[in-house]
N, C-alpha and C positions, 0 to 999 in steps of 0.2 A: 160271569154272566154275559159279558160282551161277546165272547166267542160263541156262546149258545145263540145269541141274537143274530150273529152273522151267519151261522149255520141255518137258522130258521129262515132268514131272508133268502138265502140261496136255495134252500129246499122248496120254499113257497114259489119262487120264480120258476124253478125247474118244473114243478107240478103244473103251474099255470101255463107255461110254454107247451107242455105235453098235451094240454086240452085241445090244441089246434091240430094235433096229429091224428091220422087215421090208423086204424089197426091197433094191435096190442103195443103197449109201451112198458118196458121193464125198467124199474128203478132199482138202483143198488141200495139206496137209502131213501127214507121218506120223512115227512114231518113228524110222524109218531116217534121216530128215533130221537128227536129233540126232547120229547116228553120223557122218554126212557133215560136219556143221559142226565137230564135234570134230576130225575128220581134217584138215579145211581149216585149222584153227587150230593144228594140231600138238599137240593136247591128248590125254591118254590116254582110252581108252574105259573108263568104269567098268563093272565086271562086271554090275551090275544093268541098265545100259542095253543091254549086249550081250545079256543073257538076254532082256530084253523085246523087243529087235529080232527075235530068233529066234522068240519065242513069239507075238507079235502079228502074225499073218499077214494081210496084205492080199491083194487080188487080184493075180495074177501080172502083169497088164497095168497099166503105169503110163503115164499120158498126160503128154506133155511139151510145154512151150511155151518156146521160146527167144527170145521177143521181149524185147529190152532196152529199158528206159525208166527214167528217173529221175523221181521225184515225191516227194510228201510222205512216203510210206511206204517207198519204195525209194531208198535213199541210196548204194548201191554204185556204184563207178565201173564202166565197161565191163570193165576188166581183172579187177576183183573178181567181177563177175557171171559172167564166162567161167570163172574159176577155180572158183567155186561150182558152176556148171553141170557142169564136168568131174568134180568130186568127187562130186556127187550121182548123175550117170550111172554112175560106177564103183561107188558104194555100192549103188545099186539093182540093177545088173547082177550084182554079186557075191552079192546076196541072191536071185538067181534071177528077177528081174523082167524082163519083156519091155517095152521102152520103145517106145511108139507116139507118133509126132509128131502134134501137133495141127495142123490146117491154119492157115496164116497168113491169117486172115480175121477178120471181126467175131465178136463173142461169140456171137451167135445161130447162126452157121454152125458154130462150134466146139462149141457145146452140142448141136446136131443131130448132129454127127459122133460125139460120145461116146454119145449116146442110141442111135444106130444100131448102134454097136459093142456096146453092152450088150445089145441085142436079139438079137444073134447067139449 
């Protein structure tokens, strides 16, 4: 639980810092991810995390990438990654987010896709 709390504090700080920025801000992870990870691990959701998840509103559109790979930073097995993906989709959907799949293409193509979506 200590690791989840550190992740929560970091994500909350990043969210709060972003409030001072102008224009679109794109997050790789967000406070709802903490809720998802706790659910995935069968851990209780602390009240302060639940409250922050509801208070820290992100854009309703969430961009999703289901490309699985293992590397130095990504150590999950395919089964763990699929379970994580399912819980995160459920978490974001329950919070009212609309999940938009990223094209399975190179980074530049995916970035252009997001930029075009943001322009609409």
